[in-house]
ROTOR-681438 format. One record per residue (C-alpha): residue number from 1; x, y, z; residue in one letter. Coordinates in pm, whole numbers, plus 50000, padded with zeros to 5 digits. Layout:
<r k="NUM" x="X" y="Y" z="Z" r="A"/>
...
END
This chain:
<r k="1" x="66778" y="62622" z="76788" r="M"/>
<r k="2" x="67125" y="62525" z="76674" r="A"/>
<r k="3" x="67006" y="62170" z="76615" r="K"/>
<r k="4" x="66718" y="62291" z="76399" r="T"/>
<r k="5" x="66950" y="62516" z="76198" r="T"/>
<r k="6" x="67186" y="62224" z="76138" r="K"/>
<r k="7" x="66900" y="62010" z="76008" r="K"/>
<r k="8" x="66779" y="62290" z="75784" r="Q"/>
<r k="9" x="67128" y="62338" z="75642" r="L"/>
<r k="10" x="67156" y="61965" z="75584" r="R"/>
<r k="11" x="66822" y="61967" z="75404" r="A"/>
<r k="12" x="66941" y="62254" z="75186" r="L"/>
<r k="13" x="67262" y="62067" z="75093" r="W"/>
<r k="14" x="67053" y="61759" z="75020" r="L"/>
<r k="15" x="66845" y="61952" z="74769" r="Q"/>
<r k="16" x="67156" y="62101" z="74605" r="V"/>
<r k="17" x="67326" y="61760" z="74589" r="H"/>
<r k="18" x="67016" y="61583" z="74461" r="K"/>
<r k="19" x="66929" y="61824" z="74183" r="W"/>
<r k="20" x="67286" y="61858" z="74061" r="I"/>
<r k="21" x="67298" y="61480" z="74027" r="G"/>
<r k="22" x="66957" y="61448" z="73863" r="L"/>
<r k="23" x="66992" y="61742" z="73625" r="A"/>
<r k="24" x="67345" y="61661" z="73512" r="L"/>
<r k="25" x="67340" y="61280" z="73512" r="A"/>
<r k="26" x="67298" y="61262" z="73134" r="V"/>
<r k="27" x="67615" y="61473" z="73097" r="L"/>
<r k="28" x="67816" y="61335" z="73389" r="I"/>
<r k="29" x="67798" y="60973" z="73274" r="I"/>
<r k="30" x="67952" y="61015" z="72923" r="P"/>
<r k="31" x="68211" y="61265" z="73049" r="I"/>
<r k="32" x="68313" y="61034" z="73334" r="S"/>
<r k="33" x="68323" y="60709" z="73136" r="V"/>
<r k="34" x="68524" y="60856" z="72847" r="T"/>
<r k="35" x="68761" y="61021" z="73095" r="G"/>
<r k="36" x="68830" y="60684" z="73256" r="S"/>
<r k="37" x="68897" y="60525" z="72919" r="A"/>
<r k="38" x="69137" y="60803" z="72820" r="L"/>
<r k="39" x="69357" y="60735" z="73122" r="V"/>
<r k="40" x="69476" y="60435" z="72920" r="W"/>
<r k="41" x="69486" y="60633" z="72595" r="H"/>
<r k="42" x="69799" y="60471" z="72448" r="D"/>
<r k="43" x="69697" y="60116" z="72541" r="W"/>
<r k="44" x="69346" y="60164" z="72407" r="L"/>
<r k="45" x="69471" y="60306" z="72077" r="E"/>
<r k="46" x="69718" y="60019" z="72042" r="A"/>
<r k="47" x="69434" y="59767" z="72081" r="Q"/>
<r k="48" x="69214" y="59942" z="71825" r="L"/>
<r k="49" x="69488" y="60026" z="71571" r="E"/>
<r k="50" x="69769" y="59771" z="71629" r="P"/>
<r k="51" x="69939" y="59839" z="71293" r="Q"/>
<r k="52" x="70028" y="60189" z="71415" r="R"/>
<r k="53" x="70201" y="60061" z="71728" r="H"/>
<r k="54" x="70383" y="59747" z="71620" r="Q"/>
<r k="55" x="70754" y="59728" z="71691" r="V"/>
<r k="56" x="70935" y="59717" z="71356" r="M"/>
<r k="57" x="71290" y="59830" z="71415" r="G"/>
<r k="58" x="71513" y="60130" z="71470" r="A"/>
<r k="59" x="71506" y="60439" z="71249" r="V"/>
<r k="60" x="71753" y="60370" z="70969" r="E"/>
<r k="61" x="71692" y="60656" z="70726" r="L"/>
<r k="62" x="71744" y="61034" z="70729" r="P"/>
<r k="63" x="71439" y="61260" z="70777" r="P"/>
<r k="64" x="71432" y="61341" z="70404" r="S"/>
<r k="65" x="71348" y="60977" z="70322" r="A"/>
<r k="66" x="71035" y="60989" z="70537" r="Y"/>
<r k="67" x="70948" y="61330" z="70397" r="V"/>
<r k="68" x="70970" y="61198" z="70039" r="S"/>
<r k="69" x="70758" y="60892" z="70119" r="A"/>
<r k="70" x="70491" y="61100" z="70290" r="A"/>
<r k="71" x="70491" y="61366" z="70018" r="T"/>
<r k="72" x="70390" y="61103" z="69763" r="A"/>
<r k="73" x="70079" y="61028" z="69970" r="A"/>
<r k="74" x="69980" y="61385" z="70059" r="L"/>
<r k="75" x="69635" y="61506" z="69967" r="G"/>
<r k="76" x="69552" y="61834" z="69791" r="P"/>
<r k="77" x="69678" y="62146" z="69971" r="D"/>
<r k="78" x="69851" y="61944" z="70243" r="E"/>
<r k="79" x="70191" y="62046" z="70376" r="R"/>
<r k="80" x="70416" y="61854" z="70610" r="I"/>
<r k="81" x="70408" y="62004" z="70959" r="A"/>
<r k="82" x="70622" y="61763" z="71163" r="S"/>
<r k="83" x="70794" y="61427" z="71198" r="L"/>
<r k="84" x="70761" y="61223" z="71517" r="R"/>
<r k="85" x="71003" y="60945" z="71615" r="F"/>
<r k="86" x="70979" y="60663" z="71869" r="N"/>
<r k="87" x="71282" y="60489" z="72019" r="D"/>
<r k="88" x="71084" y="60168" z="72077" r="E"/>
<r k="89" x="71099" y="60079" z="71708" r="G"/>
<r k="90" x="70742" y="60183" z="71636" r="K"/>
<r k="91" x="70640" y="60362" z="71313" r="P"/>
<r k="92" x="70756" y="60712" z="71230" r="V"/>
<r k="93" x="70463" y="60954" z="71214" r="V"/>
<r k="94" x="70445" y="61233" z="70957" r="V"/>
<r k="95" x="70188" y="61502" z="71035" r="V"/>
<r k="96" x="70050" y="61697" z="70740" r="A"/>
<r k="97" x="69833" y="62007" z="70762" r="Q"/>
<r k="98" x="69588" y="62180" z="70534" r="K"/>
<r k="99" x="69541" y="62555" z="70528" r="A"/>
<r k="100" x="69302" y="62656" z="70803" r="A"/>
<r k="101" x="68975" y="62831" z="70726" r="V"/>
<r k="102" x="68923" y="63130" z="70953" r="G"/>
<r k="103" x="69050" y="63099" z="71312" r="A"/>
<r k="104" x="68951" y="62734" z="71355" r="G"/>
<r k="105" x="69182" y="62441" z="71406" r="R"/>
<r k="106" x="69362" y="62336" z="71089" r="P"/>
<r k="107" x="69279" y="61996" z="70945" r="E"/>
<r k="108" x="69560" y="61746" z="70997" r="R"/>
<r k="109" x="69637" y="61399" z="70865" r="T"/>
<r k="110" x="69877" y="61146" z="71019" r="N"/>
<r k="111" x="70089" y="60914" z="70805" r="Y"/>
<r k="112" x="70253" y="60613" z="70973" r="W"/>
<r k="113" x="70573" y="60495" z="70802" r="L"/>
<r k="114" x="70794" y="60192" z="70852" r="D"/>
<r k="115" x="71108" y="60323" z="71030" r="P"/>
<r k="116" x="71328" y="60083" z="70832" r="R"/>
<r k="117" x="71231" y="60167" z="70473" r="D"/>
<r k="118" x="70976" y="60454" z="70496" r="A"/>
<r k="119" x="70698" y="60247" z="70338" r="S"/>
<r k="120" x="70348" y="60371" z="70415" r="L"/>
<r k="121" x="70168" y="60162" z="70682" r="I"/>
<r k="122" x="69854" y="60365" z="70745" r="D"/>
<r k="123" x="69704" y="60711" z="70718" r="Q"/>
<r k="124" x="69409" y="60879" z="70884" r="A"/>
<r k="125" x="69272" y="61216" z="70978" r="S"/>
<r k="126" x="69392" y="61335" z="71318" r="A"/>
<r k="127" x="69024" y="61376" z="71410" r="N"/>
<r k="128" x="68925" y="61021" z="71313" r="A"/>
<r k="129" x="68903" y="60709" z="71526" r="G"/>
<r k="130" x="68737" y="60590" z="71845" r="V"/>
<r k="131" x="68999" y="60734" z="72080" r="V"/>
<r k="132" x="68975" y="61075" z="71916" r="R"/>
<r k="133" x="68596" y="61058" z="71948" r="A"/>
<r k="134" x="68640" y="60988" z="72319" r="F"/>
<r k="135" x="68860" y="61298" z="72348" r="H"/>
<r k="136" x="68601" y="61517" z="72176" r="V"/>
<r k="137" x="68313" y="61371" z="72378" r="L"/>
<r k="138" x="68503" y="61416" z="72704" r="H"/>
<r k="139" x="68619" y="61768" z="72627" r="G"/>
<r k="140" x="68320" y="61919" z="72451" r="S"/>
<r k="141" x="68037" y="61662" z="72436" r="L"/>
<r k="142" x="68079" y="61690" z="72057" r="M"/>
<r k="143" x="67902" y="62026" z="72066" r="I"/>
<r k="144" x="68069" y="62261" z="71813" r="P"/>
<r k="145" x="68141" y="62630" z="71835" r="G"/>
<r k="146" x="68312" y="62631" z="72175" r="G"/>
<r k="147" x="67985" y="62584" z="72364" r="W"/>
<r k="148" x="68061" y="62222" z="72443" r="G"/>
<r k="149" x="68382" y="62305" z="72627" r="R"/>
<r k="150" x="68198" y="62571" z="72827" r="T"/>
<r k="151" x="67925" y="62323" z="72922" r="I"/>
<r k="152" x="68183" y="62064" z="73029" r="V"/>
<r k="153" x="68355" y="62331" z="73238" r="G"/>
<r k="154" x="68033" y="62414" z="73420" r="W"/>
<r k="155" x="67970" y="62044" z="73477" r="V"/>
<r k="156" x="68308" y="62040" z="73651" r="G"/>
<r k="157" x="68208" y="62337" z="73867" r="V"/>
<r k="158" x="67880" y="62175" z="73971" r="F"/>
<r k="159" x="68052" y="61842" z="74031" r="M"/>
<r k="160" x="68292" y="62018" z="74268" r="F"/>
<r k="161" x="67997" y="62169" z="74454" r="V"/>
<r k="162" x="67838" y="61823" z="74461" r="S"/>
<r k="163" x="68153" y="61685" z="74625" r="C"/>
<r k="164" x="68135" y="61951" z="74897" r="L"/>
<r k="165" x="67768" y="61886" z="74961" r="S"/>
<r k="166" x="67830" y="61511" z="74948" r="G"/>
<r k="167" x="68079" y="61514" z="75237" r="I"/>
<r k="168" x="67833" y="61718" z="75443" r="W"/>
<r k="169" x="67558" y="61465" z="75377" r="L"/>
<r k="170" x="67789" y="61169" z="75439" r="W"/>
<r k="171" x="67891" y="61294" z="75783" r="W"/>
<r k="172" x="67686" y="61099" z="76042" r="P"/>
<r k="173" x="67418" y="61289" z="76232" r="L"/>
<r k="174" x="67490" y="61075" z="76536" r="A"/>
<r k="175" x="67816" y="60912" z="76635" r="G"/>
<r k="176" x="68172" y="60988" z="76534" r="G"/>
<r k="177" x="68367" y="60970" z="76212" r="F"/>
<r k="178" x="68409" y="60594" z="76238" r="G"/>
<r k="179" x="68034" y="60532" z="76238" r="S"/>
<r k="180" x="68017" y="60681" z="75889" r="G"/>
<r k="181" x="68244" y="60404" z="75759" r="L"/>
<r k="182" x="67996" y="60128" z="75841" r="R"/>
<r k="183" x="67861" y="59950" z="75533" r="W"/>
<r k="184" x="67500" y="59915" z="75645" r="K"/>
<r k="185" x="67418" y="60276" z="75719" r="R"/>
<r k="186" x="67101" y="60245" z="75511" r="R"/>
<r k="187" x="66859" y="59965" z="75441" r="N"/>
<r k="188" x="66918" y="59938" z="75064" r="T"/>
<r k="189" x="67215" y="59831" z="74856" r="L"/>
<r k="190" x="67196" y="60141" z="74635" r="N"/>
<r k="191" x="67207" y="60379" z="74931" r="A"/>
<r k="192" x="67504" y="60202" z="75089" r="N"/>
<r k="193" x="67690" y="60198" z="74757" r="L"/>
<r k="194" x="67620" y="60568" z="74715" r="H"/>
<r k="195" x="67742" y="60660" z="75063" r="Y"/>
<r k="196" x="68055" y="60446" z="75066" r="M"/>
<r k="197" x="68183" y="60491" z="74710" r="T"/>
<r k="198" x="68109" y="60863" z="74730" r="G"/>
<r k="199" x="68318" y="60897" z="75046" r="F"/>
<r k="200" x="68621" y="60700" z="74928" r="W"/>
<r k="201" x="68637" y="60872" z="74590" r="I"/>
<r k="202" x="68558" y="61220" z="74724" r="L"/>
<r k="203" x="68907" y="61373" z="74710" r="I"/>
<r k="204" x="69003" y="61237" z="74363" r="P"/>
<r k="205" x="68661" y="61332" z="74227" r="L"/>
<r k="206" x="68685" y="61685" z="74368" r="A"/>
<r k="207" x="69033" y="61714" z="74213" r="M"/>
<r k="208" x="68912" y="61590" z="73873" r="L"/>
<r k="209" x="68615" y="61828" z="73884" r="S"/>
<r k="210" x="68829" y="62128" z="73978" r="F"/>
<r k="211" x="69106" y="62057" z="73726" r="T"/>
<r k="212" x="68845" y="61988" z="73456" r="G"/>
<r k="213" x="68696" y="62333" z="73517" r="A"/>
<r k="214" x="69046" y="62486" z="73507" r="W"/>
<r k="215" x="69118" y="62324" z="73170" r="I"/>
<r k="216" x="68783" y="62434" z="73028" r="S"/>
<r k="217" x="68820" y="62797" z="73139" r="F"/>
<r k="218" x="69187" y="62886" z="73071" r="P"/>
<r k="219" x="69101" y="63254" z="73035" r="G"/>
<r k="220" x="68951" y="63266" z="73385" r="V"/>
<r k="221" x="69217" y="63066" z="73567" r="F"/>
<r k="222" x="69500" y="63211" z="73359" r="G"/>
<r k="223" x="69505" y="63503" z="73605" r="A"/>
<r k="224" x="69677" y="63269" z="73852" r="F"/>
<r k="225" x="69968" y="63205" z="73613" r="E"/>
<r k="226" x="70286" y="63400" z="73680" r="S"/>
<r k="227" x="70404" y="63395" z="73318" r="G"/>
<r k="228" x="70257" y="63559" z="73008" r="P"/>
<r k="229" x="69928" y="63435" z="72869" r="A"/>
<r k="230" x="69958" y="63162" z="72612" r="R"/>
<r k="231" x="69775" y="63145" z="72283" r="G"/>
<r k="232" x="69481" y="62913" z="72247" r="G"/>
<r k="233" x="69398" y="62661" z="71976" r="P"/>
<r k="234" x="69369" y="62933" z="71718" r="G"/>
<r k="235" x="69742" y="62996" z="71728" r="G"/>
<r k="236" x="69726" y="63350" z="71871" r="G"/>
<r k="237" x="69681" y="63672" z="71682" r="R"/>
<r k="238" x="69609" y="63630" z="71313" r="G"/>
<r k="239" x="69478" y="63274" z="71335" r="G"/>
<r k="240" x="69665" y="62943" z="71318" r="P"/>
<r k="241" x="70011" y="62916" z="71167" r="S"/>
<r k="242" x="70075" y="62735" z="70840" r="Q"/>
<r k="243" x="70385" y="62525" z="70759" r="P"/>
<r k="244" x="70594" y="62672" z="70478" r="L"/>
<r k="245" x="70538" y="62511" z="70139" r="A"/>
<r k="246" x="70908" y="62549" z="70055" r="E"/>
<r k="247" x="71194" y="62581" z="70302" r="T"/>
<r k="248" x="71546" y="62713" z="70248" r="R"/>
<r k="249" x="71697" y="62454" z="70479" r="T"/>
<r k="250" x="71614" y="62085" z="70445" r="S"/>
<r k="251" x="71505" y="61868" z="70736" r="A"/>
<r k="252" x="71835" y="61680" z="70714" r="D"/>
<r k="253" x="72036" y="62000" z="70735" r="A"/>
<r k="254" x="71827" y="62132" z="71025" r="A"/>
<r k="255" x="71883" y="61808" z="71218" r="L"/>
<r k="256" x="72255" y="61814" z="71142" r="A"/>
<r k="257" x="72279" y="62169" z="71278" r="A"/>
<r k="258" x="72095" y="62072" z="71598" r="A"/>
<r k="259" x="72276" y="61746" z="71672" r="M"/>
<r k="260" x="72598" y="61898" z="71817" r="P"/>
<r k="261" x="72390" y="62087" z="72075" r="L"/>
<r k="262" x="72213" y="61783" z="72220" r="S"/>
<r k="263" x="72317" y="61431" z="72316" r="A"/>
<r k="264" x="71962" y="61314" z="72371" r="G"/>
<r k="265" x="71722" y="61097" z="72174" r="T"/>
<r k="266" x="71551" y="61257" z="71874" r="L"/>
<r k="267" x="71179" y="61293" z="71932" r="R"/>
<r k="268" x="71040" y="61526" z="71666" r="S"/>
<r k="269" x="71114" y="61777" z="71391" r="I"/>
<r k="270" x="70865" y="62062" z="71341" r="A"/>
<r k="271" x="70864" y="62263" z="71017" r="W"/>
<r k="272" x="70905" y="62641" z="70991" r="P"/>
<r k="273" x="70578" y="62829" z="70958" r="T"/>
<r k="274" x="70458" y="63158" z="70819" r="D"/>
<r k="275" x="70476" y="63296" z="71175" r="K"/>
<r k="276" x="70803" y="63144" z="71291" r="E"/>
<r k="277" x="71064" y="63073" z="71024" r="A"/>
<r k="278" x="71254" y="62826" z="71240" r="E"/>
<r k="279" x="71282" y="62451" z="71260" r="W"/>
<r k="280" x="71211" y="62307" z="71605" r="T"/>
<r k="281" x="71411" y="61994" z="71683" r="I"/>
<r k="282" x="71307" y="61821" z="72003" r="Q"/>
<r k="283" x="71529" y="61577" z="72189" r="F"/>
<r k="284" x="71474" y="61388" z="72512" r="E"/>
<r k="285" x="71758" y="61392" z="72762" r="T"/>
<r k="286" x="71719" y="61213" z="73093" r="G"/>
<r k="287" x="71342" y="61207" z="73058" r="G"/>
<r k="288" x="71319" y="61584" z="72998" r="A"/>
<r k="289" x="71251" y="61742" z="72657" r="P"/>
<r k="290" x="71496" y="61990" z="72506" r="A"/>
<r k="291" x="71407" y="62204" z="72205" r="E"/>
<r k="292" x="71664" y="62346" z="71966" r="I"/>
<r k="293" x="71566" y="62615" z="71717" r="K"/>
<r k="294" x="71734" y="62619" z="71375" r="V"/>
<r k="295" x="71688" y="62922" z="71150" r="A"/>
<r k="296" x="71547" y="62826" z="70813" r="D"/>
<r k="297" x="71732" y="63111" z="70641" r="A"/>
<r k="298" x="72088" y="62999" z="70719" r="D"/>
<r k="299" x="72064" y="62674" z="70921" r="A"/>
<r k="300" x="72212" y="62842" z="71229" r="S"/>
<r k="301" x="72118" y="62669" z="71554" r="A"/>
<r k="302" x="72058" y="62829" z="71892" r="L"/>
<r k="303" x="72150" y="62646" z="72214" r="P"/>
<r k="304" x="71844" y="62506" z="72397" r="P"/>
<r k="305" x="71695" y="62739" z="72651" r="E"/>
<r k="306" x="71701" y="62634" z="73018" r="P"/>
<r k="307" x="71393" y="62432" z="73117" r="P"/>
<r k="308" x="71107" y="62656" z="73217" r="Q"/>
<r k="309" x="70909" y="62592" z="73537" r="P"/>
<r k="310" x="70594" y="62397" z="73475" r="E"/>
<r k="311" x="70290" y="62621" z="73442" r="T"/>
<r k="312" x="69986" y="62577" z="73663" r="L"/>
<r k="313" x="69782" y="62494" z="73354" r="A"/>
<r k="314" x="70019" y="62209" z="73267" r="R"/>
<r k="315" x="70013" y="62082" z="73626" r="T"/>
<r k="316" x="69636" y="62083" z="73630" r="M"/>
<r k="317" x="69625" y="61888" z="73304" r="R"/>
<r k="318" x="69872" y="61628" z="73431" r="R"/>
<r k="319" x="69670" y="61582" z="73747" r="W"/>
<r k="320" x="69355" y="61552" z="73539" r="H"/>
<r k="321" x="69470" y="61298" z="73278" r="D"/>
<r k="322" x="69747" y="61120" z="73471" r="G"/>
<r k="323" x="70031" y="61199" z="73228" r="T"/>
<r k="324" x="70368" y="61116" z="73389" r="D"/>
<r k="325" x="70195" y="61058" z="73723" r="M"/>
<r k="326" x="70263" y="60687" z="73761" r="G"/>
<r k="327" x="70032" y="60382" z="73755" r="P"/>
<r k="328" x="69889" y="60432" z="74106" r="L"/>
<r k="329" x="69767" y="60783" z="74024" r="W"/>
<r k="330" x="69628" y="60659" z="73692" r="Q"/>
<r k="331" x="69428" y="60388" z="73870" r="V"/>
<r k="332" x="69294" y="60647" z="74114" r="V"/>
<r k="333" x="69173" y="60883" z="73841" r="I"/>
<r k="334" x="69039" y="60588" z="73641" r="F"/>
<r k="335" x="68819" y="60505" z="73940" r="L"/>
<r k="336" x="68747" y="60876" z="73979" r="G"/>
<r k="337" x="68586" y="60860" z="73635" r="G"/>
<r k="338" x="68397" y="60532" z="73678" r="I"/>
<r k="339" x="68253" y="60610" z="74021" r="V"/>
<r k="340" x="68060" y="60927" z="73919" r="P"/>
<r k="341" x="67867" y="60715" z="73669" r="A"/>
<r k="342" x="67790" y="60470" z="73951" r="L"/>
<r k="343" x="67693" y="60755" z="74183" r="L"/>
<r k="344" x="67462" y="60899" z="73916" r="S"/>
<r k="345" x="67284" y="60566" z="73869" r="V"/>
<r k="346" x="67253" y="60490" z="74240" r="T"/>
<r k="347" x="67148" y="60848" z="74311" r="G"/>
<r k="348" x="66868" y="60828" z="74053" r="I"/>
<r k="349" x="66751" y="60496" z="74198" r="L"/>
<r k="350" x="66752" y="60638" z="74552" r="I"/>
<r k="351" x="66551" y="60942" z="74436" r="W"/>
<r k="352" x="66304" y="60726" z="74242" r="W"/>
<r k="353" x="66242" y="60487" z="74531" r="R"/>
<r k="354" x="66205" y="60774" z="74777" r="T"/>
<r k="355" x="65956" y="60934" z="74544" r="R"/>
<r k="356" x="65757" y="60611" z="74512" r="R"/>
<r k="357" x="65757" y="60561" z="74887" r="R"/>
<r k="358" x="65626" y="60913" z="74949" r="R"/>
<r k="359" x="65351" y="60867" z="74693" r="R"/>
<r k="360" x="65251" y="60542" z="74859" r="A"/>
<r k="361" x="65239" y="60714" z="75197" r="Q"/>
<r k="362" x="65029" y="60993" z="75053" r="Q"/>
<r k="363" x="64782" y="60742" z="74908" r="R"/>
<r k="364" x="64757" y="60564" z="75242" r="L"/>
<r k="365" x="64702" y="60895" z="75418" r="A"/>
<r k="366" x="64431" y="60992" z="75170" r="S"/>
<r k="367" x="64260" y="60656" z="75209" r="A"/>
<r k="368" x="64271" y="60684" z="75589" r="A"/>
<r k="369" x="64129" y="61033" z="75573" r="G"/>
END
């Protein structure tokens, strides 16, 4: 009786595993492939847009020089939101923002400037480019209105269930654990590829599926965070913030006020907004960021707050995209994105051939009858 129950349970898991793979293959493949590509986000962008990543020289001008150069190129209704610096001698990036319509994300444009003389190298919408398209496809399947992110989140949930059912189906019916590691468990290449790649990528794939669902449903998983809830893309209550059109303190003065409080490398300067009338000067000290707030009203600077513990949401995102996780982890999650596409293809082929074989057997049975 127990043996029959075990077979029935295995058959049930097979149906769950099969139909998740068949129904979601058209979604799993683009999500997985773009996720793998985005592991190498910086390298990929540098290959596609080399002028934005070329090493030109150290920053030689005050922030106001880059502000003036970018201001001359700003479009209608654009305001400067931030400056970003790179200690590798790459271009300085000025981020400009238009007034947002409703509670949606504000439209932003990036301006790349020569760090030596502030001459304009390139400009483009923050939503333009191949790499940005990969981000949107991976995160929302390019479906607007928030539905895409929800769909991607549910794909992650079902992929996690597929991983659980997959390990059950991989486990040999006869023999020990070691027998499941044999290459020729089945009589076709597709079946052996499906079994073996599925087993070896199981843990990374389950992690990517789970963390992907966490990222897609921050409101659900936010209950596990110990700190206060954070605002979403809309910028919290009242919609997104808007950089001030005119500030009382200049960028140069704000930086000068912050410098005595940090001995690190300057990373960025963020403008005061209609919701927070403070400059945010970010430095990097020993690999860790430190933010110093400077009041726009009187250029008074506050000492940086002690580093806060990393939130679960941030940990999940780092695990998911490989940020600051080292090259070995990045290779693992790269394969964790490629393999699901392979599993989808081999799974479809296995299902199709099984279906053809059953139809052939039915025809033979009908002819014999």
